[in-house]
C-alpha positions in Angstrom: -73.9 7.9 28.0 -73.2 4.8 30.0 -76.9 4.0 30.3 -77.2 4.2 26.5 -74.3 1.9 25.9 -75.5 -0.6 28.6 -79.0 -0.6 27.0 -77.5 -1.4 23.6 -75.3 -4.1 25.0 -78.2 -5.7 26.8 -80.4 -5.6 23.7 -77.7 -7.1 21.6 -77.0 -9.8 24.2 -80.8 -10.6 24.3 -81.1 -10.8 20.6 -78.1 -13.2 20.3 -79.4 -15.4 23.1 -82.9 -15.5 21.8 -82.0 -16.4 18.2 -79.2 -19.0 17.7 -77.1 -18.5 14.6 -78.5 -20.1 11.5 -76.0 -22.8 10.4 -77.5 -23.2 6.9 -76.7 -19.6 6.0 -73.2 -19.7 7.6 -72.2 -22.6 5.4 -72.7 -20.4 2.3 -69.3 -18.9 3.0 -67.7 -22.1 2.0 -69.7 -22.4 -1.3 -66.9 -20.9 -3.5 -64.4 -23.3 -2.0 -66.6 -26.3 -2.7 -67.2 -25.1 -6.2 -63.5 -24.6 -6.8 -62.7 -28.2 -5.6 -65.5 -29.6 -7.7 -64.2 -27.7 -10.8 -60.6 -28.9 -10.1 -61.8 -32.5 -9.7 -63.9 -32.3 -12.9 -61.0 -30.9 -14.8 -58.6 -33.6 -13.6 -61.1 -36.4 -14.5 -61.9 -34.8 -17.9 -58.2 -34.4 -18.7 -57.4 -38.0 -17.7 -60.2 -39.4 -19.8 -59.7 -37.1 -22.8 -56.0 -37.6 -23.2 -56.0 -41.1 -24.6 -58.9 -40.3 -26.9 -57.4 -37.3 -28.7 -53.7 -38.1 -28.3 -51.6 -39.9 -30.9 -51.7 -43.7 -30.5 -48.9 -44.8 -32.7 -46.8 -47.2 -30.7 -43.5 -48.7 -31.7 -40.9 -50.9 -30.0 -38.9 -47.9 -28.6 -42.0 -46.4 -26.9 -42.9 -49.6 -25.0 -39.3 -50.6 -24.0 -37.7 -49.7 -20.7 -35.8 -46.4 -20.5 -32.5 -46.5 -18.7 -31.1 -43.0 -18.6 -30.4 -42.7 -22.3 -28.5 -45.9 -22.8 -29.7 -49.1 -24.5 -31.3 -51.4 -21.9 -29.5 -54.7 -21.5 -30.9 -57.9 -20.1 -27.9 -58.4 -17.8 -25.9 -55.9 -15.9 -22.6 -54.7 -17.4 -19.7 -56.5 -15.8 -17.5 -54.2 -13.8 -19.6 -51.1 -14.3 -23.1 -52.1 -13.4 -23.0 -50.9 -9.8 -23.8 -47.5 -8.6 -21.0 -45.9 -6.5 -21.7 -45.6 -2.8 -20.5 -41.9 -3.0 -23.7 -41.1 -4.8 -25.9 -42.4 -1.9 -23.7 -40.6 0.7 -24.0 -37.4 -1.2 -27.8 -37.8 -1.6 -28.2 -38.5 2.1 -26.0 -35.5 3.1 -28.1 -33.3 0.8 -31.3 -34.5 2.5 -29.8 -34.1 5.9 -28.6 -30.5 5.3 -31.7 -29.6 3.4 -34.0 -30.6 6.2 -31.9 -28.8 8.7 -32.2 -25.6 6.7 -36.0 -26.0 6.7 -35.8 -25.4 10.5 -34.6 -21.9 9.8 -37.9 -20.8 8.3 -39.9 -20.8 11.6 -37.2 -18.7 13.1 -37.4 -16.2 10.2 -41.1 -15.9 10.8 -41.0 -15.4 14.5 -37.6 -13.6 14.9 -39.2 -10.6 16.5 -41.1 -12.6 19.2 -38.1 -14.7 20.2 -35.7 -11.8 20.8 -32.2 -12.3 21.9 -32.9 -15.9 23.2 -34.0 -16.9 19.7 -31.0 -15.2 18.1 -28.6 -17.1 20.4 -30.4 -20.4 19.7 -30.3 -19.8 15.9 -26.6 -19.0 16.0 -26.0 -22.2 18.0 -28.0 -24.2 15.5 -26.1 -22.7 12.5 -22.8 -23.4 14.3 -23.8 -27.0 14.8 -24.8 -27.4 11.2 -21.5 -25.7 10.2 -19.4 -28.1 12.3 -21.2 -31.0 10.8 -20.6 -29.6 7.3 -16.9 -29.0 8.1 -16.6 -32.6 9.4 -18.1 -34.1 6.3 -16.0 -31.9 4.1 -12.8 -32.8 6.0 -13.6 -36.6 5.9 -14.0 -36.4 2.1 -17.7 -37.0 2.0 -18.2 -34.4 -0.7 -15.4 -35.6 -3.0 -16.4 -37.5 -6.1 -12.9 -39.2 -6.6 
């Protein structure tokens, strides 16, 4: 039995060494992917070029004017109310900060089995750190709109 398996192994090894793999036939595996990208690109170009041709082209003053969140645009800022409150920027930055921190939980969720107890301790430490930061911001009034 072992002589038969060794003979098969040797013949397979000789055939692979004697004939290198044909690169031109191996690239055929990627042909559906290339066709899909070509079709997607053709559809994008076709849509971009066809839109102005078949779409309505009736322009008026309202369509070409600047749009400012539903209010009439003014050439000069409104006195006393033209500034955006700083609380908006702080809330936006806090959202980005906590959102990015939560993204770090996804790799743990994927590899939780491999990490074991060490990973569980580290993720609890991470969540506690984020929780302390959230409590600090809440206590300092960073989430209040008043």
